[in-house]
C-alpha positions as CSV (number, residue, x, y, z in Angstrom):
1,X,-14.4,-6.2,20.5
2,X,-16.8,-8.1,22.6
3,X,-20.4,-7.2,22.8
4,X,-20.1,-4.4,25.8
5,X,-17.6,-2.5,24.2
6,X,-20.2,-2.4,21.2
7,X,-22.3,-1.5,23.5
8,X,-20.6,1.8,25.2
9,X,-19.2,3.0,22.4
10,X,-21.6,3.2,19.7
11,X,-25.3,4.6,19.3
12,X,-27.0,5.3,15.9
13,X,-28.2,9.2,15.6
14,X,-31.6,9.2,14.3
15,X,-30.8,12.9,13.6
16,X,-28.5,12.3,10.9
17,X,-28.7,12.4,7.3
18,X,-26.5,9.3,6.5
19,X,-28.2,5.9,6.6
20,X,-28.3,3.7,9.3
21,X,-26.5,0.9,7.1
22,X,-23.8,3.6,6.6
23,X,-22.9,4.4,10.6
24,X,-23.0,1.1,11.3
25,X,-20.1,0.0,8.5
26,X,-18.3,3.6,9.2
27,X,-18.0,2.5,12.8
28,X,-16.7,-1.1,12.5
29,X,-14.5,0.3,10.0
30,X,-13.1,2.4,12.3
31,X,-12.3,-0.1,14.5
32,X,-10.4,-2.3,12.3
33,X,-8.5,1.0,11.2
34,X,-7.4,1.5,15.3
35,X,-7.0,-2.0,15.8
36,X,-9.5,-2.7,18.2
37,X,-10.8,-4.9,16.4
38,X,-7.9,-7.2,14.9
39,X,-7.4,-9.9,12.4
40,X,-8.8,-13.0,12.3
41,X,-11.5,-11.6,14.8
42,X,-14.5,-12.6,14.7
43,X,-17.5,-10.4,14.1
44,X,-20.5,-9.6,15.8
45,X,-22.8,-11.7,14.6
46,X,-25.7,-9.9,12.7
47,X,-28.6,-11.1,14.5
48,X,-26.9,-9.4,17.7
49,X,-26.3,-6.6,16.2
50,X,-30.2,-6.6,14.9
51,X,-31.2,-7.1,18.7
52,X,-28.9,-4.3,19.9
53,X,-30.2,-1.5,17.8
54,X,-33.5,-2.4,17.0
55,X,-32.6,-2.6,13.2
56,X,-33.8,-4.6,10.7
57,X,-31.6,-7.4,9.5
58,X,-31.3,-5.8,5.9
59,X,-30.0,-3.1,7.7
60,X,-27.1,-4.8,8.8
61,X,-26.5,-7.3,6.2
62,X,-26.1,-3.6,4.0
63,X,-23.1,-2.5,6.2
64,X,-21.7,-6.2,6.0
65,X,-21.8,-6.2,2.9
66,X,-20.1,-3.0,2.6
67,X,-17.3,-4.2,4.8
68,X,-17.2,-7.4,2.7
69,X,-16.9,-5.8,-0.5
70,X,-13.7,-3.4,0.7
71,X,-12.1,-6.6,1.6
72,X,-12.2,-5.6,5.4
73,X,-14.0,-8.6,6.4
74,X,-14.1,-12.1,5.3
75,X,-17.2,-14.4,5.4
76,X,-17.0,-18.3,6.0
77,X,-19.7,-21.0,5.7
78,X,-21.0,-21.2,8.9
79,X,-19.0,-20.2,10.7
80,X,-19.3,-16.1,10.3
81,X,-17.5,-13.1,9.3
82,X,-14.3,-12.2,10.2
83,X,-11.6,-9.1,9.8
84,X,-9.5,-9.8,7.2
85,X,-5.8,-9.6,6.8
86,X,-5.8,-6.4,4.8
87,X,-2.0,-5.5,5.1
88,X,0.1,-6.2,2.1
89,X,2.9,-8.7,2.3
90,X,6.1,-7.1,0.6
91,X,8.5,-9.8,0.2
92,X,12.0,-8.5,0.3
93,X,13.7,-11.5,-1.0
94,X,12.8,-11.1,-4.5
95,X,11.6,-8.1,-6.8
96,X,8.6,-6.7,-5.8
97,X,5.4,-5.9,-7.5
98,X,2.4,-4.0,-6.1
99,X,-0.5,-4.9,-8.2
100,X,0.4,-8.8,-7.4
101,X,0.9,-7.9,-3.9
102,X,-2.8,-6.6,-3.6
103,X,-4.1,-9.5,-5.8
104,X,-2.4,-11.6,-2.9
105,X,-4.1,-10.4,-0.5
106,X,-7.9,-9.7,-2.5
107,X,-7.3,-6.2,-3.2
108,X,-7.8,-4.1,-6.3
109,X,-4.5,-2.4,-7.2
110,X,-5.1,1.1,-8.9
111,X,-3.1,4.1,-8.8
112,X,-4.0,8.0,-8.7
113,X,-1.1,10.1,-10.8
114,X,-0.5,13.2,-8.8
115,X,2.3,14.3,-11.2
116,X,3.6,13.4,-14.8
117,X,6.7,15.3,-15.8
118,X,10.1,15.7,-17.4
119,X,12.3,17.5,-14.7
120,X,15.8,19.5,-16.0
121,X,16.4,20.0,-12.2
122,X,16.5,17.6,-9.3
123,X,17.5,17.0,-6.1
124,X,21.5,15.8,-5.3
125,X,20.4,12.7,-4.1
126,X,18.3,11.9,-7.2
127,X,21.3,13.3,-9.7
128,X,23.8,10.5,-7.2
129,X,21.6,7.5,-6.9
130,X,20.9,7.4,-10.7
131,X,24.6,8.2,-11.5
132,X,23.4,10.5,-14.4
133,X,25.9,11.2,-17.0
134,X,26.9,14.8,-16.8
135,X,25.7,15.5,-20.4
136,X,22.2,14.2,-19.1
137,X,19.9,15.9,-16.3
138,X,16.7,15.4,-17.6
139,X,14.5,12.8,-15.5
140,X,11.1,11.4,-16.2
141,X,9.1,12.2,-12.9
142,X,5.8,10.4,-11.9
143,X,4.7,10.6,-8.5
144,X,1.4,8.7,-7.6
145,X,-0.2,7.3,-4.8
146,X,-1.0,3.3,-4.7
147,X,-4.2,2.2,-3.2
148,X,-5.7,-1.1,-2.8
149,X,-9.8,-1.2,-2.7
150,X,-9.3,2.4,-3.6
151,X,-7.1,2.9,-0.1
152,X,-4.2,4.4,-0.1
153,X,-1.6,2.4,0.6
154,X,1.8,3.9,-0.4
155,X,2.8,7.0,-2.1
156,X,5.8,7.0,-4.7
157,X,8.3,9.3,-6.3
158,X,9.8,7.7,-9.1
159,X,12.7,9.2,-11.4
160,X,14.1,7.8,-14.8
161,X,16.7,8.8,-16.8
162,X,14.8,10.6,-19.8
163,X,17.6,9.9,-22.2
164,X,16.4,6.3,-21.6
165,X,12.7,6.9,-21.7
166,X,12.3,9.8,-24.3
167,X,8.1,10.3,-24.5
168,X,7.1,8.4,-21.6
169,X,5.3,11.3,-20.2
170,X,2.4,10.8,-23.0
171,X,1.9,7.7,-21.2
172,X,-1.2,7.5,-18.1
173,X,-0.2,5.8,-15.3
174,X,-3.1,5.9,-13.8
175,X,-4.1,3.2,-16.1
176,X,-1.3,1.8,-17.3
177,X,2.0,-0.2,-15.7
178,X,4.8,1.8,-15.8
179,X,7.4,-1.5,-15.2
180,X,5.1,-2.9,-18.5
181,X,5.7,0.4,-20.5
182,X,9.9,0.4,-19.6
183,X,10.1,-3.1,-20.6
184,X,7.9,-3.3,-23.6
185,X,8.9,-0.6,-25.3
186,X,12.0,1.0,-23.8
187,X,13.7,-2.7,-23.3
188,X,14.3,-1.6,-19.4
189,X,13.5,-5.2,-17.3
190,X,14.6,-5.2,-13.6
191,X,16.7,-7.6,-12.9
192,X,18.1,-7.0,-9.3
193,X,17.2,-3.8,-7.0
194,X,18.7,-2.4,-3.8
195,X,16.2,-1.2,-1.5
196,X,16.9,0.9,1.8
197,X,13.7,0.8,4.6
198,X,13.7,2.3,7.5
199,X,10.6,3.5,10.5
200,X,9.7,7.0,9.9
201,X,7.1,10.1,10.9
202,X,5.1,11.1,8.2
203,X,5.2,14.8,6.7
204,X,2.1,16.3,6.9
205,X,1.2,16.3,3.1
206,X,2.1,12.5,3.9
207,X,-0.7,12.2,6.1
208,X,-2.7,13.9,4.3
209,X,-2.3,11.7,1.3
210,X,-2.5,8.4,2.9
211,X,-5.4,9.5,5.3
212,X,-3.9,8.8,8.0
213,X,-4.0,9.9,12.2
214,X,-0.9,11.8,13.5
215,X,0.6,8.9,15.1
216,X,0.6,6.2,12.7
217,X,4.4,6.0,11.8
218,X,5.6,4.7,8.2
219,X,7.9,2.6,6.6
220,X,10.2,5.0,4.0
221,X,11.7,2.6,1.0
222,X,14.6,4.0,-1.3
223,X,15.0,2.0,-4.1
224,X,17.7,1.4,-7.0
225,X,16.9,-0.4,-10.2
226,X,19.3,-2.5,-12.6
227,X,19.0,-4.0,-16.1
228,X,20.8,-7.2,-16.4
229,X,24.0,-5.1,-17.3
230,X,24.4,-3.4,-14.5
231,X,22.9,0.0,-15.6
232,X,20.6,2.0,-13.1
233,X,17.6,3.4,-14.8
234,X,14.9,3.8,-12.0
235,X,15.1,5.5,-8.5
236,X,12.3,5.3,-6.4
237,X,11.3,6.6,-3.1
238,X,8.0,5.5,-1.2
239,X,6.4,6.1,2.3
240,X,3.8,3.4,2.8
241,X,1.3,3.1,6.1
242,X,2.9,0.9,8.5
243,X,-0.5,-0.4,9.5
244,X,-1.1,-1.8,6.0
245,X,2.5,-3.2,5.2
246,X,4.4,-6.1,6.5
247,X,7.8,-6.9,5.5
248,X,8.8,-10.9,5.0
249,X,11.9,-12.5,4.3
250,X,12.0,-16.1,4.2
251,X,16.0,-17.4,5.5
252,X,17.4,-20.7,4.6
253,X,20.1,-22.6,6.3
254,X,21.8,-22.6,3.2
255,X,21.1,-19.9,0.4
256,X,22.9,-22.1,-2.2
257,X,20.9,-25.0,-1.5
258,X,18.7,-24.2,-4.5
259,X,17.7,-21.1,-3.7
260,X,18.3,-17.4,-4.8
261,X,20.9,-15.7,-3.0
262,X,19.6,-12.3,-0.7
263,X,21.9,-10.0,0.6
264,X,20.3,-8.5,3.6
265,X,22.4,-5.9,6.0
266,X,20.8,-4.7,9.3
267,X,22.3,-1.1,9.8
268,X,21.0,0.8,13.5
269,X,21.0,4.5,13.4
270,X,22.2,6.8,16.5
271,X,20.9,10.1,16.6
């Protein structure tokens, strides 16, 4: 975004109750979210914004500090501020961990629990994915929003056979890792998983939860997790923002040459 575009699209509202620095930071944040300001773009220098808006340097510094704190900008000594790459990189050739992915991009991971309960009736697709025995129909259901720096990144629906995790509903998964509890208390450690990924349009509820505009597409990820013995212990369906997620795959000419093999299939649908 150059200075001319900034001049044409932004004016301070002197009648607003919103502080001037907040008006500036919110505008720049919208420009980043809309893709007008792209990752790697250099931000307009602070002194230039000061002169253009006729505001103090401290006002602009407050606006920039807010964007830096949220991880939307990075500052390099002697070079200025640049738009950060805040998209979550999700490798698909080894088991993925949301918290670690957030840490890799310098973001603070958190979760908001929307629902956590034991269900007796579940969708047929879930029952089939978990391969539940006829005598074991109950599942633990966990519905969460996964956030980076308090910004919603994806929404998850997780189902775990209840006979494998009796009493798990008593834990607060807004502050405790689900996989830590499953591993340390129930002996359910992920050994391998099968994921399917497809591009979808978000539902209205998903758009509200993820705070997205209607035209932002999403990734729908369905994951089945297994223990080392082959026991299926988790089925998770998540919807992630396409503007905040990148799927990354490393490919080798010879997968047996000291590299862990990965089975990748590309299926094209004709609707």
